[in-house]
N, C-alpha and C positions, 0 to 999 in steps of 0.2 A: 165048423170044421176046426178041430183042435190038434195040437201036437203034444201028446201025453207026456213025453219025456222032457219037454222044454220047461224052463223056469216059468212061474206063474205069469210074470210080466211079458212073456214071449208066446203065450199060448193062443193069442188071437191071430189066426191065420186064415186068409181068404184065397180062394182059387182065382187065378188071373191068367193072362197070356202075354207073351212078348211079341210085339208086332213091329215090323220094319216100317219106316216112313216112306219108302220108295214108291208105294202104290196108294198112299193116303190121298184123299181127294182135296185136302187143303192143308196149308201150313201157316206159319206165323207171318204177319206183316211187320213193318218197321215199328208201327205204333205199339203193337203188343210186345215186341222185344224191348222197346224203350220202357214201357210201363212195368214189365216184369223185372228188368234189371234195377230200376229205381226202387221198386217195392222190396225186392230182396235186400238191397242195401239198407233201406229204411227199417226193415223188420228187425235188424240186428239191435237197434236201439229203442224199440217200442216197449213201453211199459203198460201192462194190463193189470197192475197190482190192485186197482180199485175194483175190477171185475173179479179177480181171483178171491178177494176178500168176501165176496158174496157166496162163494161155493161152500156147501155145508160139510164136505169131507173130501179127502183125496180120492183118486188122483186129480191134481189141479191141472187140467188140460191146457188152460190158458197160458201156463208157464212153459209148456213144452214147444220148443221151436228150434230147428225144423222137426217135423214129425206130426204136429198139429197145425191147424191153419189159422188160428185166431190172431196171432201177431201179424201174419201175412195179410189177412183181411183188413186189419186196421191200417197196415202200411199201404195197401192198395187205395184205400179211401184218402189217406194223407197225400198220395201222389196224384190221383185222378181228380180229387175235390168234387165229387158229385153232390148235387143238391137233392135230387130225388133218388132214393135207394129203395129197392124192392128185395125182400127176402122170401124165398119159398121154403117153408119148414121152420116153425118157431122153436119147437121143442123146449129146452131149458132156458133159452134166451141168450146164451153166451155169444153166439154169432151176431145177434142183433146189437148187443151191447158193444161188441168189438167193432162193428161197422160204424157205430156212432162215436166211439171214443175220441177219434181224431178227425171227426167230420167238421164241416163248416158250421158255424153257429146257427145258421138258418136251414140246415139240412133236415130232411124228414125221411124216416124209414117206415114203410108199410110192410109188415110181416104177415104172411099168409100161412094158415094151417087149417086142418079140419077139426082140430081140438083146441079149445081155449087154453091160453098160456097157464092159467091158474089151476088147470086140471092136472098139471104135472107137479107132484108133491115136492120135488126138489128144484123147482124153477128158480132161477136167479133174477127174474124180473120182479119188480115191485110196483104197487099201484101208482106211486109217485112218478114212475117212469113214463106213464101215460097222461099225466096231469096237464102237460103243456102241449100235447099233440105232436111231440117230436117223434115218438113211437106210436104207431097205430097198428092194432092187430085186426085182420079181417078173417073171418071164418069162411073159407071158400076153397073150392077145388078148381084150380085154373086149367086143369086138363080137360074140363068140360067147356066147350066153346060158348054155350049160353051164359055160363057163369063168368067166363073171361070178358064177355061183352059188357057186363056190369062194371068191370074194373078197367076197362080199356083206357080211360083217361089217366089213371094212375100209372099204368104201364107205359103209356106214350111219353110221360114226363120223366121216366126213370133213366138215369145215366149209368147206374150200376145195378145189376140184378144177380143176386146170389141164389143159386138153385141147389137146394139141399132137400130134395123130395124123397119119396119112399124107396127109390131104386127097385121097383117091383117089375121092371121090364116093360111097363106101359106108361106110367105117368110122365116121365121125362120126354119120351117120344111124342106123346099127345100134346104136351105143353109146348114143345118146340114147333110142332105143326101149327098149333093155334097162334103162336107168337109171330108167325109169318104174316098174319093179317093186321098186325099192329103197325101203324105208321108213326114211328118214333120221331120226336123233334130232333134228336141227335143220336147217331149210332151208339148204342150203349155197350159197356163192358159187361159180358156175362161171365160169371164165375161158377163153375160146376164142381160140386163136391163128389168124391168117390168114383172118379172116372175109371179107376183101375179095377173096380168090382165087376164080377162076371156079368151081371145084368146091364152094366153101363158100357161095356166094351164096344158093342156094335153101334150103340147110340152115339157115343163120342166119335167113333170112326166115321160115321155117316155125315157129320156136320161139314158143310161145304163152304163155309165162310172162314176167314182167317182165325186160326186157333193155335194154342200153345199149351203143351203139357208142362206144368211146373211142379209136379208131384214132390220132387226133392226139397222144395222150399215151402210146401203147403202141407196137405194132409197125407199121411202115409198111405191111405187108401185111394189117393188120387185127387189132384186139383188141376183143373183145366180152365184156361182163359179163352174167351171167344170175343172177337170184335164183330159185333152183329151189324155188319155194314150194309147188306142188301137182303132184306127179309124175304124177298121173293125167291132167292137162291137157297134158302135154308131148308133142311129136311123137314 
């Protein structure tokens, strides 16, 4: 969907809805509010210059904040200090790199996709990023329960899960349903991308554990935080 008379930089327009919170089935808890406020403050001084330097041409999304989520993702890691990080959707690798930029020295990120990272011609990942095992890519579709079963141990140890799947109206819903079966060692922070996109509206709305929309400080298309406190109560 485009806006023909708008400047080139403003032509990416997506349909969405405005929804009141009075009938939402869940709101934020104090933990989410504290995490969000701390990350917003921290993001103001986050530098991702080393990641930006890997990009082959503009626009340099990692330098856009607010409006893009990369500095906010790095800030969340700096605040939460997760050791186990899971990413759903590798793509060009910018989010994976941002999630590790301010992480603990011993932290590890497993990024899932159905396409190998090197198949993307403009990937910002490099072979040396995988040399020491701090980043691992798994080719798997976690919307499939039998596949998720093979990666259950990785998910169980995760303290932060960044969900940036296809937004096709099915994957995120199926993934959330499957996630209910995972017995986490610690209730993780889930970060959802694109929660304001049309196919994500009902999925985001249906989440029944503490959640917080932080779009103004994350991605223009929507950023949501979820405290995955009780798997059995999730949609």
